[in-house]
PDB file with one MODEL, atoms N, CA, C and O in Angstrom:
MODEL        1
ATOM      1  N   MET A   1     -21.456  58.113 -27.526  1.00  0.00           N
ATOM      2  CA  MET A   1     -20.455  58.361 -26.501  1.00  0.00           C
ATOM      3  C   MET A   1     -21.075  58.255 -25.114  1.00  0.00           C
ATOM      4  O   MET A   1     -20.496  57.652 -24.211  1.00  0.00           O
ATOM      5  N   LYS A   2     -22.277  58.855 -24.949  1.00  0.00           N
ATOM      6  CA  LYS A   2     -22.940  58.791 -23.652  1.00  0.00           C
ATOM      7  C   LYS A   2     -23.309  57.354 -23.301  1.00  0.00           C
ATOM      8  O   LYS A   2     -23.238  56.949 -22.140  1.00  0.00           O
ATOM      9  N   LYS A   3     -23.702  56.590 -24.317  1.00  0.00           N
ATOM     10  CA  LYS A   3     -24.075  55.193 -24.088  1.00  0.00           C
ATOM     11  C   LYS A   3     -22.850  54.394 -23.630  1.00  0.00           C
ATOM     12  O   LYS A   3     -22.950  53.573 -22.718  1.00  0.00           O
ATOM     13  N   LEU A   4     -21.713  54.630 -24.253  1.00  0.00           N
ATOM     14  CA  LEU A   4     -20.474  53.957 -23.884  1.00  0.00           C
ATOM     15  C   LEU A   4     -20.074  54.310 -22.453  1.00  0.00           C
ATOM     16  O   LEU A   4     -19.661  53.443 -21.683  1.00  0.00           O
ATOM     17  N   PHE A   5     -20.201  55.586 -22.108  1.00  0.00           N
ATOM     18  CA  PHE A   5     -19.898  56.029 -20.746  1.00  0.00           C
ATOM     19  C   PHE A   5     -20.828  55.355 -19.736  1.00  0.00           C
ATOM     20  O   PHE A   5     -20.380  54.918 -18.676  1.00  0.00           O
ATOM     21  N   ALA A   6     -22.103  55.272 -20.056  1.00  0.00           N
ATOM     22  CA  ALA A   6     -23.084  54.650 -19.160  1.00  0.00           C
ATOM     23  C   ALA A   6     -22.779  53.170 -18.964  1.00  0.00           C
ATOM     24  O   ALA A   6     -22.896  52.655 -17.853  1.00  0.00           O
ATOM     25  N   ILE A   7     -22.391  52.490 -20.027  1.00  0.00           N
ATOM     26  CA  ILE A   7     -22.042  51.065 -19.923  1.00  0.00           C
ATOM     27  C   ILE A   7     -20.802  50.900 -19.050  1.00  0.00           C
ATOM     28  O   ILE A   7     -20.757  50.019 -18.191  1.00  0.00           O
ATOM     29  N   GLY A   8     -19.802  51.742 -19.267  1.00  0.00           N
ATOM     30  CA  GLY A   8     -18.578  51.676 -18.456  1.00  0.00           C
ATOM     31  C   GLY A   8     -18.856  51.940 -16.990  1.00  0.00           C
ATOM     32  O   GLY A   8     -18.330  51.245 -16.120  1.00  0.00           O
ATOM     33  N   ALA A   9     -19.675  52.937 -16.712  1.00  0.00           N
ATOM     34  CA  ALA A   9     -20.015  53.262 -15.324  1.00  0.00           C
ATOM     35  C   ALA A   9     -20.792  52.121 -14.676  1.00  0.00           C
ATOM     36  O   ALA A   9     -20.588  51.811 -13.502  1.00  0.00           O
ATOM     37  N   THR A  10     -21.679  51.502 -15.439  1.00  0.00           N
ATOM     38  CA  THR A  10     -22.453  50.375 -14.915  1.00  0.00           C
ATOM     39  C   THR A  10     -21.543  49.198 -14.599  1.00  0.00           C
ATOM     40  O   THR A  10     -21.665  48.585 -13.538  1.00  0.00           O
ATOM     41  N   LEU A  11     -20.634  48.881 -15.509  1.00  0.00           N
ATOM     42  CA  LEU A  11     -19.695  47.778 -15.274  1.00  0.00           C
ATOM     43  C   LEU A  11     -18.813  48.044 -14.058  1.00  0.00           C
ATOM     44  O   LEU A  11     -18.562  47.145 -13.255  1.00  0.00           O
ATOM     45  N   LEU A  12     -18.350  49.265 -13.930  1.00  0.00           N
ATOM     46  CA  LEU A  12     -17.530  49.629 -12.778  1.00  0.00           C
ATOM     47  C   LEU A  12     -18.319  49.484 -11.482  1.00  0.00           C
ATOM     48  O   LEU A  12     -17.808  48.960 -10.492  1.00  0.00           O
ATOM     49  N   SER A  13     -19.554  49.946 -11.492  1.00  0.00           N
ATOM     50  CA  SER A  13     -20.406  49.841 -10.301  1.00  0.00           C
ATOM     51  C   SER A  13     -20.646  48.389  -9.918  1.00  0.00           C
ATOM     52  O   SER A  13     -20.596  48.036  -8.739  1.00  0.00           O
ATOM     53  N   ILE A  14     -20.907  47.551 -10.910  1.00  0.00           N
ATOM     54  CA  ILE A  14     -21.138  46.127 -10.642  1.00  0.00           C
ATOM     55  C   ILE A  14     -19.878  45.489 -10.083  1.00  0.00           C
ATOM     56  O   ILE A  14     -19.941  44.710  -9.131  1.00  0.00           O
ATOM     57  N   THR A  15     -18.734  45.817 -10.674  1.00  0.00           N
ATOM     58  CA  THR A  15     -17.466  45.273 -10.186  1.00  0.00           C
ATOM     59  C   THR A  15     -17.225  45.668  -8.736  1.00  0.00           C
ATOM     60  O   THR A  15     -16.862  44.827  -7.914  1.00  0.00           O
ATOM     61  N   LEU A  16     -17.424  46.933  -8.420  1.00  0.00           N
ATOM     62  CA  LEU A  16     -17.226  47.400  -7.049  1.00  0.00           C
ATOM     63  C   LEU A  16     -18.221  46.755  -6.094  1.00  0.00           C
ATOM     64  O   LEU A  16     -17.881  46.445  -4.952  1.00  0.00           O
ATOM     65  N   LEU A  17     -19.427  46.555  -6.551  1.00  0.00           N
ATOM     66  CA  LEU A  17     -20.452  45.944  -5.713  1.00  0.00           C
ATOM     67  C   LEU A  17     -20.073  44.517  -5.350  1.00  0.00           C
ATOM     68  O   LEU A  17     -20.187  44.118  -4.191  1.00  0.00           O
ATOM     69  N   PHE A  18     -19.622  43.744  -6.339  1.00  0.00           N
ATOM     70  CA  PHE A  18     -19.321  42.339  -6.091  1.00  0.00           C
ATOM     71  C   PHE A  18     -17.978  42.108  -5.422  1.00  0.00           C
ATOM     72  O   PHE A  18     -17.780  41.062  -4.805  1.00  0.00           O
ATOM     73  N   THR A  19     -17.064  43.035  -5.522  1.00  0.00           N
ATOM     74  CA  THR A  19     -15.774  42.859  -4.855  1.00  0.00           C
ATOM     75  C   THR A  19     -15.759  43.499  -3.482  1.00  0.00           C
ATOM     76  O   THR A  19     -14.792  43.338  -2.737  1.00  0.00           O
ATOM     77  N   GLY A  20     -16.805  44.217  -3.136  1.00  0.00           N
ATOM     78  CA  GLY A  20     -16.886  44.832  -1.817  1.00  0.00           C
ATOM     79  C   GLY A  20     -16.025  46.063  -1.678  1.00  0.00           C
ATOM     80  O   GLY A  20     -15.798  46.530  -0.562  1.00  0.00           O
ATOM     81  N   CYS A  21     -15.546  46.597  -2.766  1.00  0.00           N
ATOM     82  CA  CYS A  21     -14.691  47.779  -2.721  1.00  0.00           C
ATOM     83  C   CYS A  21     -15.518  49.044  -2.807  1.00  0.00           C
ATOM     84  O   CYS A  21     -16.478  49.136  -3.573  1.00  0.00           O
ATOM     85  N   SER A  22     -15.132  49.994  -2.021  1.00  0.00           N
ATOM     86  CA  SER A  22     -15.676  51.342  -2.123  1.00  0.00           C
ATOM     87  C   SER A  22     -14.685  52.259  -1.456  1.00  0.00           C
ATOM     88  O   SER A  22     -13.785  51.795  -0.756  1.00  0.00           O
ATOM     89  N   SER A  23     -14.828  53.530  -1.655  1.00  0.00           N
ATOM     90  CA  SER A  23     -13.861  54.462  -1.083  1.00  0.00           C
ATOM     91  C   SER A  23     -13.885  54.420   0.436  1.00  0.00           C
ATOM     92  O   SER A  23     -12.856  54.663   1.067  1.00  0.00           O
ATOM     93  N   SER A  24     -15.031  54.120   1.043  1.00  0.00           N
ATOM     94  CA  SER A  24     -15.103  54.092   2.501  1.00  0.00           C
ATOM     95  C   SER A  24     -14.598  52.785   3.085  1.00  0.00           C
ATOM     96  O   SER A  24     -14.244  52.747   4.263  1.00  0.00           O
ATOM     97  N   SER A  25     -14.549  51.702   2.299  1.00  0.00           N
ATOM     98  CA  SER A  25     -14.130  50.416   2.850  1.00  0.00           C
ATOM     99  C   SER A  25     -12.623  50.241   2.849  1.00  0.00           C
ATOM    100  O   SER A  25     -12.115  49.326   3.497  1.00  0.00           O
ATOM    101  N   GLU A  26     -11.886  51.103   2.130  1.00  0.00           N
ATOM    102  CA  GLU A  26     -10.444  50.953   2.104  1.00  0.00           C
ATOM    103  C   GLU A  26      -9.854  51.095   3.494  1.00  0.00           C
ATOM    104  O   GLU A  26      -9.009  50.290   3.884  1.00  0.00           O
ATOM    105  N   GLY A  27     -10.268  52.077   4.237  1.00  0.00           N
ATOM    106  CA  GLY A  27      -9.793  52.249   5.603  1.00  0.00           C
ATOM    107  C   GLY A  27     -10.268  51.124   6.496  1.00  0.00           C
ATOM    108  O   GLY A  27      -9.516  50.647   7.345  1.00  0.00           O
ATOM    109  N   ASP A  28     -11.510  50.690   6.316  1.00  0.00           N
ATOM    110  CA  ASP A  28     -12.036  49.587   7.107  1.00  0.00           C
ATOM    111  C   ASP A  28     -11.262  48.310   6.838  1.00  0.00           C
ATOM    112  O   ASP A  28     -10.975  47.552   7.764  1.00  0.00           O
ATOM    113  N   ALA A  29     -10.920  48.063   5.578  1.00  0.00           N
ATOM    114  CA  ALA A  29     -10.178  46.859   5.227  1.00  0.00           C
ATOM    115  C   ALA A  29      -8.805  46.877   5.886  1.00  0.00           C
ATOM    116  O   ALA A  29      -8.336  45.847   6.368  1.00  0.00           O
ATOM    117  N   ALA A  30      -8.160  48.037   5.911  1.00  0.00           N
ATOM    118  CA  ALA A  30      -6.854  48.143   6.557  1.00  0.00           C
ATOM    119  C   ALA A  30      -6.979  47.889   8.048  1.00  0.00           C
ATOM    120  O   ALA A  30      -6.138  47.209   8.637  1.00  0.00           O
ATOM    121  N   THR A  31      -8.018  48.429   8.660  1.00  0.00           N
ATOM    122  CA  THR A  31      -8.241  48.218  10.089  1.00  0.00           C
ATOM    123  C   THR A  31      -8.511  46.753  10.370  1.00  0.00           C
ATOM    124  O   THR A  31      -7.984  46.194  11.332  1.00  0.00           O
ATOM    125  N   MET A  32      -9.329  46.130   9.538  1.00  0.00           N
ATOM    126  CA  MET A  32      -9.643  44.720   9.735  1.00  0.00           C
ATOM    127  C   MET A  32      -8.388  43.874   9.604  1.00  0.00           C
ATOM    128  O   MET A  32      -8.203  42.928  10.370  1.00  0.00           O
ATOM    129  N   LYS A  33      -7.527  44.194   8.654  1.00  0.00           N
ATOM    130  CA  LYS A  33      -6.304  43.438   8.471  1.00  0.00           C
ATOM    131  C   LYS A  33      -5.417  43.565   9.705  1.00  0.00           C
ATOM    132  O   LYS A  33      -4.830  42.580  10.154  1.00  0.00           O
ATOM    133  N   GLU A  34      -5.320  44.761  10.246  1.00  0.00           N
ATOM    134  CA  GLU A  34      -4.482  44.973  11.418  1.00  0.00           C
ATOM    135  C   GLU A  34      -5.006  44.206  12.625  1.00  0.00           C
ATOM    136  O   GLU A  34      -4.225  43.801  13.486  1.00  0.00           O
ATOM    137  N   ALA A  35      -6.307  44.004  12.698  1.00  0.00           N
ATOM    138  CA  ALA A  35      -6.894  43.341  13.848  1.00  0.00           C
ATOM    139  C   ALA A  35      -6.714  41.829  13.799  1.00  0.00           C
ATOM    140  O   ALA A  35      -6.933  41.152  14.804  1.00  0.00           O
ATOM    141  N   GLN A  36      -6.318  41.288  12.650  1.00  0.00           N
ATOM    142  CA  GLN A  36      -6.165  39.848  12.513  1.00  0.00           C
ATOM    143  C   GLN A  36      -4.809  39.415  13.069  1.00  0.00           C
ATOM    144  O   GLN A  36      -3.803  40.089  12.844  1.00  0.00           O
ATOM    145  N   PRO A  37      -4.776  38.294  13.794  1.00  0.00           N
ATOM    146  CA  PRO A  37      -3.493  37.781  14.272  1.00  0.00           C
ATOM    147  C   PRO A  37      -2.589  37.458  13.089  1.00  0.00           C
ATOM    148  O   PRO A  37      -3.054  36.954  12.067  1.00  0.00           O
ATOM    149  N   GLU A  38      -1.300  37.746  13.225  1.00  0.00           N
ATOM    150  CA  GLU A  38      -0.391  37.558  12.104  1.00  0.00           C
ATOM    151  C   GLU A  38       0.553  36.377  12.277  1.00  0.00           C
ATOM    152  O   GLU A  38       1.058  35.854  11.284  1.00  0.00           O
ATOM    153  N   ASN A  39       0.803  35.944  13.496  1.00  0.00           N
ATOM    154  CA  ASN A  39       1.706  34.813  13.652  1.00  0.00           C
ATOM    155  C   ASN A  39       1.062  33.732  14.509  1.00  0.00           C
ATOM    156  O   ASN A  39      -0.005  33.927  15.090  1.00  0.00           O
ATOM    157  N   LYS A  40       1.731  32.595  14.573  1.00  0.00           N
ATOM    158  CA  LYS A  40       1.186  31.423  15.255  1.00  0.00           C
ATOM    159  C   LYS A  40       0.878  31.704  16.723  1.00  0.00           C
ATOM    160  O   LYS A  40      -0.140  31.246  17.242  1.00  0.00           O
ATOM    161  N   GLU A  41       1.744  32.449  17.390  1.00  0.00           N
ATOM    162  CA  GLU A  41       1.521  32.743  18.801  1.00  0.00           C
ATOM    163  C   GLU A  41       0.276  33.601  19.004  1.00  0.00           C
ATOM    164  O   GLU A  41      -0.504  33.361  19.925  1.00  0.00           O
ATOM    165  N   GLU A  42       0.091  34.605  18.138  1.00  0.00           N
ATOM    166  CA  GLU A  42      -1.084  35.470  18.267  1.00  0.00           C
ATOM    167  C   GLU A  42      -2.368  34.705  17.975  1.00  0.00           C
ATOM    168  O   GLU A  42      -3.384  34.924  18.635  1.00  0.00           O
ATOM    169  N   ILE A  43      -2.333  33.816  16.998  1.00  0.00           N
ATOM    170  CA  ILE A  43      -3.509  32.999  16.694  1.00  0.00           C
ATOM    171  C   ILE A  43      -3.828  32.112  17.882  1.00  0.00           C
ATOM    172  O   ILE A  43      -4.988  31.978  18.273  1.00  0.00           O
ATOM    173  N   ALA A  44      -2.800  31.507  18.455  1.00  0.00           N
ATOM    174  CA  ALA A  44      -3.014  30.658  19.623  1.00  0.00           C
ATOM    175  C   ALA A  44      -3.586  31.467  20.776  1.00  0.00           C
ATOM    176  O   ALA A  44      -4.458  30.988  21.501  1.00  0.00           O
ATOM    177  N   ALA A  45      -3.102  32.684  20.948  1.00  0.00           N
ATOM    178  CA  ALA A  45      -3.576  33.516  22.054  1.00  0.00           C
ATOM    179  C   ALA A  45      -5.060  33.820  21.943  1.00  0.00           C
ATOM    180  O   ALA A  45      -5.733  34.002  22.957  1.00  0.00           O
ATOM    181  N   THR A  46      -5.575  33.876  20.726  1.00  0.00           N
ATOM    182  CA  THR A  46      -6.997  34.161  20.573  1.00  0.00           C
ATOM    183  C   THR A  46      -7.845  32.942  20.882  1.00  0.00           C
ATOM    184  O   THR A  46      -9.046  33.076  21.118  1.00  0.00           O
ATOM    185  N   GLN A  47      -7.253  31.757  20.886  1.00  0.00           N
ATOM    186  CA  GLN A  47      -7.984  30.517  21.109  1.00  0.00           C
ATOM    187  C   GLN A  47      -7.730  29.931  22.493  1.00  0.00           C
ATOM    188  O   GLN A  47      -8.589  29.237  23.035  1.00  0.00           O
ATOM    189  N   GLU A  48      -6.589  30.195  23.056  1.00  0.00           N
ATOM    190  CA  GLU A  48      -6.201  29.597  24.324  1.00  0.00           C
ATOM    191  C   GLU A  48      -6.592  30.509  25.481  1.00  0.00           C
ATOM    192  O   GLU A  48      -6.781  31.712  25.300  1.00  0.00           O
ATOM    193  N   LYS A  49      -6.712  29.925  26.669  1.00  0.00           N
ATOM    194  CA  LYS A  49      -7.170  30.670  27.838  1.00  0.00           C
ATOM    195  C   LYS A  49      -6.044  31.082  28.778  1.00  0.00           C
ATOM    196  O   LYS A  49      -6.138  32.114  29.442  1.00  0.00           O
ATOM    197  N   VAL A  50      -4.980  30.285  28.841  1.00  0.00           N
ATOM    198  CA  VAL A  50      -3.885  30.602  29.760  1.00  0.00           C
ATOM    199  C   VAL A  50      -2.545  30.438  29.052  1.00  0.00           C
ATOM    200  O   VAL A  50      -2.427  29.725  28.056  1.00  0.00           O
ATOM    201  N   VAL A  51      -1.543  31.119  29.597  1.00  0.00           N
ATOM    202  CA  VAL A  51      -0.205  31.076  29.018  1.00  0.00           C
ATOM    203  C   VAL A  51       0.817  30.952  30.138  1.00  0.00           C
ATOM    204  O   VAL A  51       0.630  31.481  31.233  1.00  0.00           O
ATOM    205  N   SER A  52       1.897  30.244  29.842  1.00  0.00           N
ATOM    206  CA  SER A  52       2.996  30.125  30.797  1.00  0.00           C
ATOM    207  C   SER A  52       4.290  30.406  30.045  1.00  0.00           C
ATOM    208  O   SER A  52       4.313  30.513  28.819  1.00  0.00           O
ATOM    209  N   GLN A  53       5.361  30.521  30.816  1.00  0.00           N
ATOM    210  CA  GLN A  53       6.668  30.702  30.197  1.00  0.00           C
ATOM    211  C   GLN A  53       7.312  29.337  30.067  1.00  0.00           C
ATOM    212  O   GLN A  53       7.203  28.499  30.963  1.00  0.00           O
ATOM    213  N   LYS A  54       7.987  29.116  28.940  1.00  0.00           N
ATOM    214  CA  LYS A  54       8.690  27.857  28.732  1.00  0.00           C
ATOM    215  C   LYS A  54       9.603  27.617  29.936  1.00  0.00           C
ATOM    216  O   LYS A  54      10.337  28.517  30.344  1.00  0.00           O
ATOM    217  N   ASP A  55       9.565  26.443  30.491  1.00  0.00           N
ATOM    218  CA  ASP A  55      10.333  26.056  31.680  1.00  0.00           C
ATOM    219  C   ASP A  55       9.906  26.819  32.932  1.00  0.00           C
ATOM    220  O   ASP A  55      10.616  26.792  33.937  1.00  0.00           O
ATOM    221  N   GLY A  56       8.757  27.501  32.891  1.00  0.00           N
ATOM    222  CA  GLY A  56       8.248  28.207  34.065  1.00  0.00           C
ATOM    223  C   GLY A  56       7.412  27.278  34.934  1.00  0.00           C
ATOM    224  O   GLY A  56       7.148  26.134  34.564  1.00  0.00           O
ATOM    225  N   ASP A  57       6.994  27.785  36.104  1.00  0.00           N
ATOM    226  CA  ASP A  57       6.189  26.952  36.998  1.00  0.00           C
ATOM    227  C   ASP A  57       4.826  27.565  37.310  1.00  0.00           C
ATOM    228  O   ASP A  57       4.074  27.022  38.120  1.00  0.00           O
ATOM    229  N   VAL A  58       4.500  28.700  36.669  1.00  0.00           N
ATOM    230  CA  VAL A  58       3.200  29.336  36.882  1.00  0.00           C
ATOM    231  C   VAL A  58       2.546  29.636  35.534  1.00  0.00           C
ATOM    232  O   VAL A  58       3.211  29.678  34.499  1.00  0.00           O
ATOM    233  N   TYR A  59       1.223  29.846  35.571  1.00  0.00           N
ATOM    234  CA  TYR A  59       0.490  30.239  34.372  1.00  0.00           C
ATOM    235  C   TYR A  59      -0.307  31.499  34.649  1.00  0.00           C
ATOM    236  O   TYR A  59      -0.624  31.810  35.798  1.00  0.00           O
ATOM    237  N   TYR A  60      -0.627  32.224  33.581  1.00  0.00           N
ATOM    238  CA  TYR A  60      -1.371  33.479  33.642  1.00  0.00           C
ATOM    239  C   TYR A  60      -2.559  33.385  32.687  1.00  0.00           C
ATOM    240  O   TYR A  60      -2.531  32.627  31.718  1.00  0.00           O
ATOM    241  N   SER A  61      -3.598  34.160  32.970  1.00  0.00           N
ATOM    242  CA  SER A  61      -4.672  34.263  31.985  1.00  0.00           C
ATOM    243  C   SER A  61      -4.118  35.046  30.799  1.00  0.00           C
ATOM    244  O   SER A  61      -3.233  35.883  30.972  1.00  0.00           O
ATOM    245  N   VAL A  62      -4.626  34.786  29.609  1.00  0.00           N
ATOM    246  CA  VAL A  62      -4.099  35.408  28.396  1.00  0.00           C
ATOM    247  C   VAL A  62      -4.130  36.930  28.480  1.00  0.00           C
ATOM    248  O   VAL A  62      -3.233  37.579  27.941  1.00  0.00           O
ATOM    249  N   GLY A  63      -5.117  37.519  29.127  1.00  0.00           N
ATOM    250  CA  GLY A  63      -5.236  38.965  29.213  1.00  0.00           C
ATOM    251  C   GLY A  63      -4.376  39.621  30.280  1.00  0.00           C
ATOM    252  O   GLY A  63      -4.385  40.846  30.402  1.00  0.00           O
ATOM    253  N   CYS A  64      -3.645  38.852  31.042  1.00  0.00           N
ATOM    254  CA  CYS A  64      -2.825  39.386  32.132  1.00  0.00           C
ATOM    255  C   CYS A  64      -1.656  40.209  31.583  1.00  0.00           C
ATOM    256  O   CYS A  64      -1.014  39.813  30.610  1.00  0.00           O
ATOM    257  N   ALA A  65      -1.388  41.344  32.207  1.00  0.00           N
ATOM    258  CA  ALA A  65      -0.297  42.222  31.772  1.00  0.00           C
ATOM    259  C   ALA A  65       1.067  41.541  31.887  1.00  0.00           C
ATOM    260  O   ALA A  65       1.980  41.866  31.128  1.00  0.00           O
ATOM    261  N   LYS A  66       1.218  40.612  32.813  1.00  0.00           N
ATOM    262  CA  LYS A  66       2.499  39.915  32.988  1.00  0.00           C
ATOM    263  C   LYS A  66       2.881  39.112  31.750  1.00  0.00           C
ATOM    264  O   LYS A  66       4.064  38.879  31.503  1.00  0.00           O
ATOM    265  N   VAL A  67       1.887  38.688  30.972  1.00  0.00           N
ATOM    266  CA  VAL A  67       2.169  37.916  29.759  1.00  0.00           C
ATOM    267  C   VAL A  67       3.019  38.737  28.799  1.00  0.00           C
ATOM    268  O   VAL A  67       3.851  38.178  28.084  1.00  0.00           O
ATOM    269  N   ASN A  68       2.825  40.049  28.770  1.00  0.00           N
ATOM    270  CA  ASN A  68       3.604  40.912  27.881  1.00  0.00           C
ATOM    271  C   ASN A  68       5.079  40.934  28.245  1.00  0.00           C
ATOM    272  O   ASN A  68       5.912  41.313  27.421  1.00  0.00           O
ATOM    273  N   GLU A  69       5.413  40.536  29.460  1.00  0.00           N
ATOM    274  CA  GLU A  69       6.811  40.499  29.883  1.00  0.00           C
ATOM    275  C   GLU A  69       7.510  39.218  29.424  1.00  0.00           C
ATOM    276  O   GLU A  69       8.733  39.110  29.512  1.00  0.00           O
ATOM    277  N   ILE A  70       6.737  38.255  28.937  1.00  0.00           N
ATOM    278  CA  ILE A  70       7.306  36.998  28.445  1.00  0.00           C
ATOM    279  C   ILE A  70       7.558  37.147  26.945  1.00  0.00           C
ATOM    280  O   ILE A  70       6.654  37.520  26.198  1.00  0.00           O
ATOM    281  N   LYS A  71       8.774  36.861  26.507  1.00  0.00           N
ATOM    282  CA  LYS A  71       9.081  36.933  25.082  1.00  0.00           C
ATOM    283  C   LYS A  71       8.172  35.961  24.330  1.00  0.00           C
ATOM    284  O   LYS A  71       7.867  34.876  24.824  1.00  0.00           O
ATOM    285  N   ALA A  72       7.749  36.357  23.146  1.00  0.00           N
ATOM    286  CA  ALA A  72       6.817  35.545  22.347  1.00  0.00           C
ATOM    287  C   ALA A  72       7.332  34.125  22.144  1.00  0.00           C
ATOM    288  O   ALA A  72       6.558  33.171  22.209  1.00  0.00           O
ATOM    289  N   GLU A  73       8.621  33.979  21.900  1.00  0.00           N
ATOM    290  CA  GLU A  73       9.171  32.641  21.655  1.00  0.00           C
ATOM    291  C   GLU A  73       9.247  31.791  22.924  1.00  0.00           C
ATOM    292  O   GLU A  73       9.456  30.581  22.846  1.00  0.00           O
ATOM    293  N   GLU A  74       9.081  32.415  24.086  1.00  0.00           N
ATOM    294  CA  GLU A  74       9.111  31.700  25.361  1.00  0.00           C
ATOM    295  C   GLU A  74       7.713  31.358  25.878  1.00  0.00           C
ATOM    296  O   GLU A  74       7.581  30.683  26.899  1.00  0.00           O
ATOM    297  N   ARG A  75       6.671  31.818  25.181  1.00  0.00           N
ATOM    298  CA  ARG A  75       5.295  31.591  25.643  1.00  0.00           C
ATOM    299  C   ARG A  75       4.803  30.198  25.258  1.00  0.00           C
ATOM    300  O   ARG A  75       5.055  29.704  24.159  1.00  0.00           O
ATOM    301  N   VAL A  76       4.092  29.586  26.203  1.00  0.00           N
ATOM    302  CA  VAL A  76       3.439  28.302  25.959  1.00  0.00           C
ATOM    303  C   VAL A  76       1.964  28.510  26.256  1.00  0.00           C
ATOM    304  O   VAL A  76       1.601  28.909  27.363  1.00  0.00           O
ATOM    305  N   TYR A  77       1.105  28.240  25.267  1.00  0.00           N
ATOM    306  CA  TYR A  77      -0.331  28.459  25.416  1.00  0.00           C
ATOM    307  C   TYR A  77      -1.036  27.160  25.776  1.00  0.00           C
ATOM    308  O   TYR A  77      -0.695  26.088  25.277  1.00  0.00           O
ATOM    309  N   HIS A  78      -2.034  27.280  26.657  1.00  0.00           N
ATOM    310  CA  HIS A  78      -2.825  26.137  27.111  1.00  0.00           C
ATOM    311  C   HIS A  78      -4.297  26.457  26.894  1.00  0.00           C
ATOM    312  O   HIS A  78      -4.726  27.591  27.107  1.00  0.00           O
ATOM    313  N   ARG A  79      -5.069  25.466  26.473  1.00  0.00           N
ATOM    314  CA  ARG A  79      -6.499  25.681  26.197  1.00  0.00           C
ATOM    315  C   ARG A  79      -7.288  26.013  27.456  1.00  0.00           C
ATOM    316  O   ARG A  79      -8.174  26.867  27.427  1.00  0.00           O
ATOM    317  N   THR A  80      -6.977  25.352  28.546  1.00  0.00           N
ATOM    318  CA  THR A  80      -7.723  25.564  29.790  1.00  0.00           C
ATOM    319  C   THR A  80      -6.766  25.650  30.961  1.00  0.00           C
ATOM    320  O   THR A  80      -5.597  25.278  30.857  1.00  0.00           O
ATOM    321  N   GLU A  81      -7.278  26.148  32.081  1.00  0.00           N
ATOM    322  CA  GLU A  81      -6.472  26.161  33.300  1.00  0.00           C
ATOM    323  C   GLU A  81      -6.123  24.735  33.701  1.00  0.00           C
ATOM    324  O   GLU A  81      -5.017  24.464  34.167  1.00  0.00           O
ATOM    325  N   GLN A  82      -7.077  23.826  33.516  1.00  0.00           N
ATOM    326  CA  GLN A  82      -6.831  22.437  33.903  1.00  0.00           C
ATOM    327  C   GLN A  82      -5.681  21.835  33.102  1.00  0.00           C
ATOM    328  O   GLN A  82      -4.902  21.050  33.642  1.00  0.00           O
ATOM    329  N   ASP A  83      -5.562  22.187  31.827  1.00  0.00           N
ATOM    330  CA  ASP A  83      -4.429  21.713  31.025  1.00  0.00           C
ATOM    331  C   ASP A  83      -3.111  22.185  31.632  1.00  0.00           C
ATOM    332  O   ASP A  83      -2.151  21.418  31.705  1.00  0.00           O
ATOM    333  N   ALA A  84      -3.062  23.435  32.063  1.00  0.00           N
ATOM    334  CA  ALA A  84      -1.848  23.977  32.680  1.00  0.00           C
ATOM    335  C   ALA A  84      -1.567  23.279  34.008  1.00  0.00           C
ATOM    336  O   ALA A  84      -0.422  22.940  34.306  1.00  0.00           O
ATOM    337  N   ILE A  85      -2.610  23.068  34.798  1.00  0.00           N
ATOM    338  CA  ILE A  85      -2.455  22.387  36.091  1.00  0.00           C
ATOM    339  C   ILE A  85      -1.958  20.962  35.874  1.00  0.00           C
ATOM    340  O   ILE A  85      -1.093  20.483  36.607  1.00  0.00           O
ATOM    341  N   ASP A  86      -2.504  20.292  34.870  1.00  0.00           N
ATOM    342  CA  ASP A  86      -2.085  18.917  34.563  1.00  0.00           C
ATOM    343  C   ASP A  86      -0.618  18.841  34.170  1.00  0.00           C
ATOM    344  O   ASP A  86      -0.001  17.782  34.281  1.00  0.00           O
ATOM    345  N   LYS A  87      -0.055  19.948  33.716  1.00  0.00           N
ATOM    346  CA  LYS A  87       1.364  19.993  33.356  1.00  0.00           C
ATOM    347  C   LYS A  87       2.225  20.448  34.525  1.00  0.00           C
ATOM    348  O   LYS A  87       3.416  20.711  34.359  1.00  0.00           O
ATOM    349  N   GLY A  88       1.620  20.540  35.716  1.00  0.00           N
ATOM    350  CA  GLY A  88       2.366  20.883  36.917  1.00  0.00           C
ATOM    351  C   GLY A  88       2.487  22.367  37.198  1.00  0.00           C
ATOM    352  O   GLY A  88       3.255  22.762  38.076  1.00  0.00           O
ATOM    353  N   LEU A  89       1.757  23.191  36.483  1.00  0.00           N
ATOM    354  CA  LEU A  89       1.834  24.638  36.685  1.00  0.00           C
ATOM    355  C   LEU A  89       0.842  25.084  37.746  1.00  0.00           C
ATOM    356  O   LEU A  89      -0.192  24.451  37.963  1.00  0.00           O
ATOM    357  N   LYS A  90       1.180  26.192  38.403  1.00  0.00           N
ATOM    358  CA  LYS A  90       0.292  26.786  39.402  1.00  0.00           C
ATOM    359  C   LYS A  90      -0.122  28.166  38.923  1.00  0.00           C
ATOM    360  O   LYS A  90       0.607  28.812  38.170  1.00  0.00           O
ATOM    361  N   ARG A  91      -1.286  28.617  39.355  1.00  0.00           N
ATOM    362  CA  ARG A  91      -1.780  29.944  38.975  1.00  0.00           C
ATOM    363  C   ARG A  91      -0.869  31.015  39.585  1.00  0.00           C
ATOM    364  O   ARG A  91      -0.518  30.944  40.763  1.00  0.00           O
ATOM    365  N   ALA A  92      -0.495  31.995  38.780  1.00  0.00           N
ATOM    366  CA  ALA A  92       0.348  33.093  39.255  1.00  0.00           C
ATOM    367  C   ALA A  92      -0.456  33.985  40.188  1.00  0.00           C
ATOM    368  O   ALA A  92      -1.652  34.188  39.980  1.00  0.00           O
ATOM    369  N   ASP A  93       0.190  34.514  41.207  1.00  0.00           N
ATOM    370  CA  ASP A  93      -0.484  35.405  42.152  1.00  0.00           C
ATOM    371  C   ASP A  93      -0.890  36.724  41.496  1.00  0.00           C
ATOM    372  O   ASP A  93      -1.877  37.339  41.899  1.00  0.00           O
ATOM    373  N   GLU A  94      -0.129  37.163  40.484  1.00  0.00           N
ATOM    374  CA  GLU A  94      -0.360  38.465  39.863  1.00  0.00           C
ATOM    375  C   GLU A  94      -1.670  38.539  39.088  1.00  0.00           C
ATOM    376  O   GLU A  94      -2.257  39.616  38.985  1.00  0.00           O
ATOM    377  N   CYS A  95      -2.138  37.433  38.545  1.00  0.00           N
ATOM    378  CA  CYS A  95      -3.350  37.463  37.704  1.00  0.00           C
ATOM    379  C   CYS A  95      -4.302  36.348  38.104  1.00  0.00           C
ATOM    380  O   CYS A  95      -5.373  36.209  37.515  1.00  0.00           O
TER     381      CYS A  95
ENDMDL
END
């Protein structure tokens, strides 16, 4: 019986080791999941440098608070400031 228990405990330990699961990582895994972008706009925001509003005439840096006032479906992301300028946009005074 003790031998069977030892084998079971060993198999469980190996499984947990290779899957990266432990009681302390459950919370970390949830936190990591929350930190990942979930939609196309959020993924773009992590890669792009500036954002403008669809049909707008100015652009903002991605970290600017004014960006939060633009609805997600109205946001247009640009890789660089020069890309935004090339599309006729001007830098916003606010950011």
